[in-house]
C-alpha positions as semicolon CSV with decimal commas, in nm:
position;residue;x (nm);y (nm);z (nm)
1;M;4,304;-6,323;-0,389
2;T;3,955;-6,456;-0,462
3;M;3,837;-6,490;-0,821
4;Q;3,576;-6,222;-0,757
5;H;3,843;-5,980;-0,637
6;Q;4,073;-6,072;-0,926
7;I;3,798;-5,998;-1,182
8;H;3,719;-5,668;-1,010
9;T;4,082;-5,561;-1,000
10;K;4,154;-5,644;-1,364
11;L;3,844;-5,467;-1,498
12;N;3,893;-5,168;-1,272
13;N;4,256;-5,125;-1,380
14;A;4,184;-5,171;-1,751
15;L;3,863;-4,970;-1,793
16;A;3,853;-4,717;-1,505
17;P;3,477;-4,762;-1,465
18;Q;3,243;-4,517;-1,298
19;Y;3,056;-4,815;-1,159
20;L;3,168;-5,177;-1,133
21;D;2,995;-5,464;-0,957
22;V;3,128;-5,819;-0,971
23;I;2,877;-6,061;-0,825
24;N;2,967;-6,418;-0,737
25;E;2,664;-6,620;-0,845
26;S;2,823;-6,959;-0,784
27;H;2,578;-7,030;-0,501
28;M;2,297;-7,044;-0,763
29;H;2,456;-7,345;-0,931
30;A;2,505;-7,710;-0,847
31;R;2,885;-7,712;-0,850
32;G;2,929;-7,462;-0,570
33;Q;3,274;-7,362;-0,698
34;D;3,364;-6,996;-0,749
35;S;3,307;-7,022;-1,121
36;H;2,987;-6,826;-1,198
37;F;2,997;-6,446;-1,201
38;K;2,800;-6,145;-1,317
39;V;2,975;-5,822;-1,411
40;V;2,798;-5,488;-1,431
41;I;3,031;-5,222;-1,564
42;V;2,970;-4,859;-1,654
43;T;3,244;-4,669;-1,831
44;P;3,283;-4,400;-2,097
45;E;3,519;-4,651;-2,267
46;F;3,206;-4,816;-2,411
47;S;3,083;-4,501;-2,587
48;G;3,045;-4,567;-2,958
49;L;3,098;-4,942;-2,920
50;R;2,838;-5,202;-3,009
51;L;2,741;-5,460;-2,749
52;L;2,958;-5,728;-2,911
53;Q;3,262;-5,499;-2,907
54;R;3,205;-5,420;-2,538
55;H;3,181;-5,789;-2,449
56;R;3,492;-5,869;-2,650
57;K;3,681;-5,601;-2,458
58;V;3,577;-5,756;-2,124
59;N;3,654;-6,107;-2,253
60;E;4,003;-5,998;-2,364
61;I;4,077;-5,850;-2,021
62;L;3,961;-6,170;-1,850
63;A;4,097;-6,415;-2,111
64;D;4,309;-6,615;-1,867
65;E;4,031;-6,646;-1,609
66;L;3,780;-6,750;-1,877
67;A;4,019;-7,012;-2,011
68;H;4,095;-7,170;-1,674
69;D;3,862;-7,073;-1,390
70;I;3,529;-6,924;-1,496
71;H;3,246;-7,146;-1,617
72;A;2,989;-6,868;-1,668
73;L;3,020;-6,492;-1,695
74;A;2,717;-6,268;-1,742
75;I;2,837;-5,934;-1,879
76;H;2,628;-5,617;-1,858
77;T;2,802;-5,317;-2,013
78;Y;2,679;-4,959;-2,013
79;T;2,791;-4,609;-2,093
80;P;2,720;-4,356;-1,815
81;E;2,426;-4,223;-2,020
82;E;2,276;-4,570;-2,066
83;W;2,320;-4,653;-1,698
84;S;2,144;-4,335;-1,588
85;E;1,831;-4,462;-1,766
86;R;1,833;-4,799;-1,582
87;E;1,755;-4,901;-1,228
88;D;1,964;-5,217;-1,220
89;A;2,118;-5,491;-1,435
90;P;1,906;-5,788;-1,548
91;Q;1,886;-6,094;-1,325
92;S;2,093;-6,396;-1,426
93;P;1,914;-6,721;-1,516
94;N;1,976;-7,045;-1,330
95;C;2,254;-7,263;-1,465
96;L;2,148;-7,551;-1,688
97;G;2,438;-7,764;-1,570
98;G;2,744;-7,899;-1,741
99;S;3,089;-7,753;-1,724
100;K;3,417;-7,747;-1,909
101;F;3,553;-7,888;-1,581
102;D;3,346;-8,207;-1,612
103;T;3,532;-8,517;-1,719
104;P;3,370;-8,742;-1,980
105;S;3,211;-9,060;-1,847
């Protein structure tokens, strides 16, 4: 199972989103490994939660992947009402380099 598919499956099972897009953005970065992702998730589960609480929920679901495999994860969380007012999620910036996978010189 690819990391992209693993992220999608875990979030889908945990949050039953109305919309979920997991985008592999690794090609935008120098390392070229499958380690940079963007998640756009729309679920009623986020109703009444502040942005930080939403991100913590996603981070908890993906704790193992974040600890071992993912270098960067852009998280865009919306309730269905918030999503209906948008056209798309924001674009991710280019990576500035560096990684927890780098070994010290």
